[in-house]
C-alpha positions as CSV (number, residue, x, y, z in Angstrom):
1,M,186.2,-32.4,129.3
2,P,187.0,-31.8,125.5
3,N,185.9,-29.2,123.5
4,Q,183.4,-29.7,120.7
5,H,186.5,-29.7,118.1
6,Q,188.7,-31.4,120.2
7,F,188.5,-35.3,120.4
8,L,190.7,-36.3,123.5
9,T,192.1,-33.8,126.2
10,D,196.2,-33.5,126.0
11,N,195.7,-35.5,129.3
12,Q,193.8,-38.4,128.0
13,L,196.3,-38.7,124.7
14,Q,199.0,-38.9,127.4
15,R,197.4,-41.5,129.2
16,L,196.5,-43.0,125.9
17,R,200.7,-43.3,125.1
18,D,201.4,-44.4,128.4
19,V,199.1,-47.9,127.5
20,A,200.9,-48.1,124.5
21,M,204.2,-47.7,125.6
22,L,203.6,-50.8,128.0
23,G,204.0,-52.8,124.8
24,M,207.2,-51.3,123.5
25,I,209.6,-54.0,125.3
26,T,212.0,-54.8,122.2
27,P,215.4,-52.9,122.2
28,I,215.3,-51.2,118.8
29,V,218.3,-49.2,116.9
30,I,217.8,-46.7,114.3
31,E,220.3,-45.3,112.0
32,R,220.8,-42.7,109.8
33,R,223.8,-42.4,107.5
34,S,224.1,-38.8,106.1
35,E,225.1,-38.6,102.4
36,G,227.5,-36.1,101.6
37,A,228.1,-34.6,97.8
38,I,231.4,-35.8,95.8
39,P,231.9,-34.3,92.6
40,A,232.0,-37.2,90.0
41,G,234.8,-35.5,88.0
42,G,235.3,-34.6,84.5
43,D,237.5,-32.0,82.4
44,Y,235.5,-29.3,83.3
45,G,233.9,-29.8,86.6
46,D,230.4,-29.7,85.3
47,D,229.5,-33.3,85.4
48,F,226.5,-34.3,87.6
49,L,227.4,-34.7,91.6
50,A,227.3,-38.1,92.8
51,Y,226.1,-38.9,96.2
52,T,228.6,-41.9,98.3
53,Q,228.0,-42.4,101.9
54,T,229.8,-40.8,104.4
55,T,231.2,-42.2,107.7
56,E,228.6,-39.7,109.8
57,T,225.9,-41.9,111.1
58,K,223.3,-40.8,113.6
59,R,222.4,-43.6,116.1
60,T,219.5,-43.5,118.1
61,E,218.3,-46.4,120.2
62,V,214.8,-46.9,122.0
63,K,212.2,-49.4,123.0
64,G,209.4,-50.6,120.2
65,W,207.1,-52.4,119.7
66,F,208.1,-55.0,116.3
67,Y,205.4,-57.1,114.5
68,S,205.0,-59.0,111.1
69,T,201.7,-59.6,109.2
70,P,201.6,-62.1,106.9
71,T,199.7,-60.7,104.0
72,P,198.4,-62.8,100.6
73,L,199.3,-61.5,97.1
74,Q,198.4,-62.6,94.0
75,E,201.2,-62.8,91.5
76,V,200.3,-61.1,88.2
77,D,202.0,-63.6,85.8
78,T,200.9,-67.0,87.4
79,G,198.2,-66.0,89.4
80,M,199.3,-68.0,92.2
81,I,198.4,-66.9,96.0
82,V,201.7,-66.0,98.2
83,T,202.4,-65.0,101.2
84,V,204.7,-62.1,102.1
85,N,205.2,-60.3,105.6
86,T,204.4,-56.9,105.9
87,Y,206.4,-55.4,109.0
88,R,205.5,-52.6,111.2
89,L,207.4,-51.0,114.4
90,Y,205.6,-49.1,116.9
91,V,208.3,-46.4,118.7
92,P,207.3,-43.6,121.4
93,V,205.5,-40.1,119.7
94,G,208.7,-37.9,119.3
95,T,211.3,-40.9,118.1
96,D,213.6,-39.1,115.5
97,V,213.0,-41.9,112.4
98,L,212.7,-41.0,108.5
99,A,211.7,-43.0,105.5
100,G,215.3,-44.4,104.5
101,D,216.6,-44.9,108.1
102,L,217.8,-48.5,108.7
103,V,216.0,-50.0,111.7
104,M,218.0,-52.8,114.0
105,V,215.8,-55.6,115.8
106,G,218.1,-58.0,117.2
107,A,220.4,-59.2,114.2
108,D,217.6,-58.3,111.4
109,E,218.0,-55.1,109.4
110,Y,214.6,-53.4,107.9
111,T,214.4,-50.0,105.9
112,V,212.0,-47.6,107.2
113,S,209.4,-47.2,104.3
114,D,207.2,-44.7,105.9
115,T,206.3,-43.2,109.1
116,T,203.1,-41.9,110.7
117,A,204.9,-38.8,111.8
118,E,202.8,-36.5,110.0
119,G,199.4,-37.0,111.9
120,T,197.9,-34.6,114.1
121,W,196.6,-37.2,116.3
122,L,199.7,-39.4,117.7
123,P,198.8,-42.1,120.1
124,L,202.2,-43.6,119.2
125,L,204.6,-43.4,115.8
126,T,204.1,-46.1,113.2
127,C,206.8,-46.7,110.8
128,T,206.4,-49.7,108.0
129,L,209.5,-51.6,107.4
130,R,210.9,-53.4,104.4
131,K,213.8,-56.1,105.3
132,R,217.1,-56.0,103.9
133,E,218.0,-58.9,101.8
């Protein structure tokens, strides 16, 4: 029985996570490219540092639950209503994923906009994605 300051016991939260895992059947690849500082040059070496991609990439493969939701938006200039997709990805709690990571779902690539990793009560980890064009 949870105490008055606890919504669920640890066991109940784990059972909830187990149910969420049943929907995580899609193979997902998460890549994080590390960035290294490369001097931009200059006669005196005091120019700002330019960042460039290195060859180091951390690759994580997990099962996830991916979906998109059509979202109507009104364009400011024309007043037209257009529909865009909002992409969400559920992955197991503890998955190493950060904003800016590349996510591959099949042949499609997405960039992680944000995650719910900072939450205190997580039955699953939610990522908001934007499609890479």
